[in-house]
N, C-alpha and C positions, 0 to 999 in steps of 0.2 A: 755580613754582606756575602752574597753568593759569589764564588769565584770559579772560573773554569781552569782546571789544571791540565797541562799537557802530560800525558802518560808516557812512560818509556815504552816505546813500541817494540814488541818482540817480533823477531823475524817469523814469518808465517811458516812455521815448521808443521808440516802435515804428517800426522802420525797415527798408528793404530797397532795394537799389540795382543799379548797372550790371551787366548780365549779363556774366559772364566765365567761361570754362571753367576747371574745376579737377578734375584727376584725383584721386579718392580714393587715399589711401596704400594700398599693397599690404598684405596681412595681415602680412607680415614686418616692413615698415617701421612699421606702425601699432601693433604689439604692444609694450607697455611691458615693462620688466623686472619680475620678480615683486616684488610690494609686500610690505613687512613687515606684521606684525600691528599694528593700532592699539592703543596702550596707553590704554584707556578709564578715566577716573577721574571722580568727581563734579565737576560744573561749579562754579566759584567764582561765587556769587551774592550779591546784597544780603543783608546780615546779618539783615534783617527779613523776608526771603522765607520763605514756608512751603512752597513747592513745590521740592523738591530732587531730583526724579526724573530730571533730565537728566544725561547723561554727556558729557564732552568729551574730545577727544584731538587729536593731530596726526599727520600722515603725511608723512614725508620724501620729496620728489619732485624730479626733475631740473628745473632752470630751463629747459633746452633739451632737449626730448625727442630731438632728433637727436644729442645728446651725453649719453647717460644716465649716463656716468661723470664728468661735469663738476660744476659748481656746483649746489647743491641749496637748496631752501627748504622750510619747514614749512607744509603745508595744514592749516588749522584746521577741525575737524569737531565735530558734536554729534549725539547720538541719544537717543531714548526707546525703551525696550524694549517689545515686545509681550507679551501674556499668553502665558506658556509653553504653556498648554493649547491655545491656538488659533493659535499663531504659524505663518505660512506662509513668512516670510522677511523681507528688508529692503526698504523702499521709500525710494528716494533722491529728495529734493526738490531741484530746480534753481531757485535764486532768480532774481528778475528784476532790474530796474534799468535799466542796469547799475549795480551797487554795493550791491544789497540783501544783507543778511547772512543766510545760511541758518542759521548758528549761533544768532543771536538768535531766529530763527523757532522753532527747536527748544527753546531754553532758556525762551522765553516761553510754551511750552505746546503747540505744534503743533496749536492749535485749528482751523486751516484744514482739517484732515482729520476725518472722522467718527469717533465712538467705535468703531464696528465696524472701520474700517480700522486704527485705532490698536491695536486688540486683536489684529489678525491680522498686522500688519507692524511691525517696528522702524522708526521714522521717523528717517531719517538725512539730515542736510544739512551744508553747509560754506560757508565764505566763499571764493568763487572766487579763484584766484591774482590778486594785485595789489589785493585789497580786504580790508577789515576786519582780521581776525587772520591773514590769509594773505599776509604780506609786502606791505602796501599800497603802491601807487604814491603818492609824495609829491612835491610841487612847491612852488615859491615862491608864496606867496599873492598877492604883488603882480603877478606875471606872469599868474596865473589871472585876477586882477581886471581886467587890461587887455583881456581878450577882450570885444569889444563884443557886445551882444545882437543888434544889427542893424548892417550896414555902410552908411554914409551916402554915400560917394563913392569914387572911385578912390584917392585919397590914403589914406583909411582902409583900403581893401582892401589896399594895399601895406604899410601899417603892421601890419595883422593878419598878413599873411604873415611879416613880419620877427619879430613878437612870438611867433608860433607856433613858429618855428625856435628862438628863445631858450628858449621853454617846453619844447620837446622835449629840448633839451640839458640844461636844469636838472633836469627830471624824471629823466632817465637818470643824471645825476650823483648825485642824492640817493637814487634807488631802487636803482641797481645794474643788473646784467645782466637781471634779471627784467623791467625796463621794456619791453624789446623782445620779450617772450614772454608777453604777457597775452592773446593772441588766443584765440578759442573753439576752434580746432583743438587748441591746447595744453591747454586746459581739458577737452576731450573725452578726451584721453589721461590727464589727471588723474582723470577720472571712472571710466575703466576700471581705474585703479590702486585707486581706492576700492572698486569692485566686488570686485576680487580680495582686497583686505585684509579685506573683510567676509565673505569665504568664500562669496560667491554665484557660482554657475556662470553665471547670466544676470542681467541688470539689470532690475529693476522701477523705473520712473522716472516722476515727475510734474514737468514743467517749466512754469513760469509766465512769460508775457511774454518778457523777454530770455532766460530760462531755456529757452524752446522752441528757441532757436538752438543751445544746447548739446545738447539732445536730438536735434535733426535731424542735427547733425554726428556725434554718437556713432553714430546709426543708420547713417550712411553708412560710417563707419570699421569698425564692429563689428556688422554685421547679424545674425550668428549668435549674438551675446551679448545680444540684446534679448529679454527675456521678455514685457514689456508696457510700453508707453510712452504717457503722456498728454501732449499739448501743449495747454495751456490759454491762450487768447488768443495764438495763434501768430503769429510773424513770417514774412514772406516774404523770403527771402534771395536773390531772383533778379532783382528789377526794378531799373531804372536810376534815376539821380538825379531826373529829372523825374517818373517814375512814383511814386517814393517820396514826393516832396513833394505831388503831386496827390492821391494816395490818402489820405495822412494829413490833408490839408486837408479833403477830402470827409468823412472819418470824423469829424473834429472838428466841422465845421459841422453834420453830421447829429445829433451828440450835443447840440449847442446847440439845434437845432430841437426835439428831444425834450424838453429841459429847459423850453423856453418853452411847449410844449404841456402839460406837467405843471403848470406854474405857472398856466396859464389854467384848468385844470380842478380844481385842488386848493386848498382853503382853507389847507392846511399851508404854502403858499408865502407868505412875508412880503410879496410883491409881487403877490399874487393880486388880480385885478380892475383892475390898472393896465397901461399900455402898456409892457410889458417891453422891447421893442426900442427904444423911444424913450429909456427910462432908460439902457439899455446904450450907445446912441449918445452920450448926454451924458457918461457916465462915460469913454468912450473919448476924446471930445473934450477933456475935462479932463486926461486922462493925457497927451495930445499937447501940451498947454500947460504941463505940469509942475505941475498944480494938484490932483493926486489923491494922497491918502495912504491907507495901509493902517490901518484901525481896529484891527487885531490887533497892529500894530507901530507905535506912535505915532512920528511923525517920519519914517517910511520912505515916500518918494515913489515911486509906482508909475508905471513907463513903460507905454506901450501894450503892449509885448511882455510885461511882467510881469503886467499885468492879464489878458491872454489866457492866459498860461501857468498862472497860479494858478486861474483859472476853469476851464480845461480839466481840470486835475488833479482838481477836485471832481466832475467827471462820472464818475470811476472807480467810485464806489459810490453807489447811489441813497440810502442812508441819510445821505449828506452833503448831499443836495439842499436840505433845509430850511435848513441852516446856510449854504449858499452864497447862497440868496435873502436871508437875514438880513444877511449880510456886504455884499452888493451894496446892500441897502437902507440900511445904515448909511453907506456911502460916498455914496449919493445924497443923504442928508439932511445930510451934513457940508459945511461951507463953508471952514473954516480949515485951513491947512497950516503946517507948520514943518519945517525941514530936519533930517535926522538928523545926529548928532554924528560925529566921526571914529571909525574902527574901532580897537579895541584887541585885535584878534584876533592869534593866533600868526603868526609869519613864514612857516610852512609849513602846508600843508593836504593832506589826502588827495585823490586825483584818480581816482575809480573809473571815470570816463568814458573813460579812456585805452584801454580794451579796444575801444571803439566804432571808433576810428580805425584799429585793426588788423583789424577785421572788415568794414569797409565802405570802398569807394572812392567818394569824392564830389568828383570833379574839377570845378572852376569856373575857367574861363580868366581872367576879368577881371570888373571891376565891372559891365560891361554885361550879361554873362550872369547875374550874381548878381541884379541888379535885375529882370531878366526873370522869374526865379523868384519874387521878391517880388510882382510885379504879378500874375502868374498865380495865386498862392496867394490873393491878396486877391479876385480874381474868383471863385474857387471857394469861398472861405469869407469872404463879405463881413462877417460879424459877428466871428468870431475873428481872421481875417486872418493870424495868425502861427502856423502849426502848429509844434510843438516841433522838428520835423526841421530847421527853418531854422537853429536854433542849431548843429546838427551840421555844417552847411556851414561855419559860422564856425570852430568849434573844431577841425575836421579840415582846414582850409584849408592847403594846402602839404604835407600828409603825403606822404612819399616812396612811390612805387609801384614794384613791385606790393606791395599790403598782404599781410599774412601769411595771412589767411583771406578771400579775395575772394568776393564774391557769385556765385552760380551756381545753376543749376537742380538740384534734388535728384535724387540717384540712390540710392534706398533699396530694398533687397530683403530685408526681414525676413519671417520665417515668420508672425508675428502682425501684422496691420495696426496702424499707429500710430493712436491715437484723438485727433482734433482736437476739443476742446471750444470752440466758437465762439459769440460773442454777436452778434446782428444789429446792435445799436446800440452796439458797442464804440467808445469815443471815441479809442483809441490804436492798437490793432491791428485795423484794419477787417475786417469780415466778408469782403470781397473777398480779403483776404490768405489767410484760411483756405481759401476755395474754390480759389484759385490753387495753394496748397500741396497741397491734395487732388488737383488735376489732375496735379501733378508726381509724387505718390506712386502714383497709379493704384490698383491692387488692394492696394497695401501701405499704404493709408490709409483712414480712415473719419471722417466728420464727424458730430458731435452738435451740433445747433443749439439755442441758447437764444434765444427770440424777444424777450427783454427788453433791459435796459440794463446798462451797466457794463463795466469792464475785468476780464474773468474772469466765470465763471459757477458754479463748484463751490460757492462759499460763498453764492451768491445763490438757487440753485434746488434744492430737495430732489429734483426730478426728475433734474437733471443729476448731483447727488451720488449718487443710487442707481445710475445707469447707469455712472458712472465707477468706483464701488466694485465693481460687478459685473465690470467689465472688468479692473480691477487684481487682484481676488481670484481670479476664475475664468476670466479671459480671454474673457468673453462680449462679442462685438463688436456694438454696436447695429446695427439693420437700416438699410439704405440709406435716406436721407431722414429719419432719426430726429430728432425735434424735441421740445423742452420749452416749455410756454407761459410767457409773460411774467408776472412777479409785480409788481403795482403797488407803487411805492415806499412803504415804511412811514413812518408819521408818529408 
């Protein structure tokens, strides 16, 4: 019986790193074997659910695309059919994360797309290889728990290197051969097999956040098979470690400044009329002393890194801002703390972040170089201080090189320009990334700018939605310099 599994959703860490040349595979090498037809059946849902319109299926694919006759795994997919009277084809959604479940997106309703788009396209998505229902990477929970949020000294740096080596071996033993093939180049070949199995001559694609990396790689490998491609909140897979950290620190601090400005002007902010930066500085100081607990999770003590990470995540959607202000206000008013009890969690856990260390090379020689990154990030982002990318340095430390899908400048030559939907105040995938990707694409790319806030823009701006729908439906490319006005956060 088909089941829908909830994936462990990775925080949407937007990253890009060391420039390294990568020759796209030749058409012969990149072309997968013909894919079988997907056996679509009604998705298994909660017995109380009233919406039963989604269909689920699996597609058998090679673990290693260089050995198409070798070991295989099942890719988990879901779809919702368009109105037969207005159907134009299938639109494949590339989920973000890494670790987001495209299957869950579809089963839960595909509401991120407009009613008009859903009437014209079958909405199809999947759990990328190594996540959710697609043979997830699993590892020992205690080894995952040993990864520090921040490294304090050379001894801990060395210990992290040793633990990461144990973790990689453990994940490989528990997951099997797929563990070494969860990179986005492999996923792009999966995507082309999905296109073929859907019976689509060309791919219509919308990727979000980490899903934009999948779209970019597909466009490099199969330019003649791209019908239309939207990259929303795009990642730049060309910059080095330092540029990655610096750009994300600046994007995060810029989002923090925008939130403070909103709090100053809006009575919907629970801290309106107060010195927000002074409150934040005190919360951060309490976190450094181990005296800050999360009011949403009694007994959970927040480290400075966790305080920054959880706050940063709430910048992703402006509708979350009032709740963020209330949460910070509750912590400001609280005085007592208590320690959390021991964990009773399972011995193993899914690890969807494994793909990241196969897509990015993040070399750090020693603790001295690492602490230099920390100090520079703190100068660039004096409030948030810890951009999420810093955790990537820790979790990928010691990864063997070369990685499977190293960062490189894009080489895309599609007939229809890729559409980059970019937000000026995006807290995770900074606007500069979209502009840099656009420069790499040249005439094969176009930017649609949303002047507002948040990680993504299609669901935030009717103006963006109309332009994206027109592009996906009729391949109408927005004019050079096209822009949509900001929409003030709702209260």
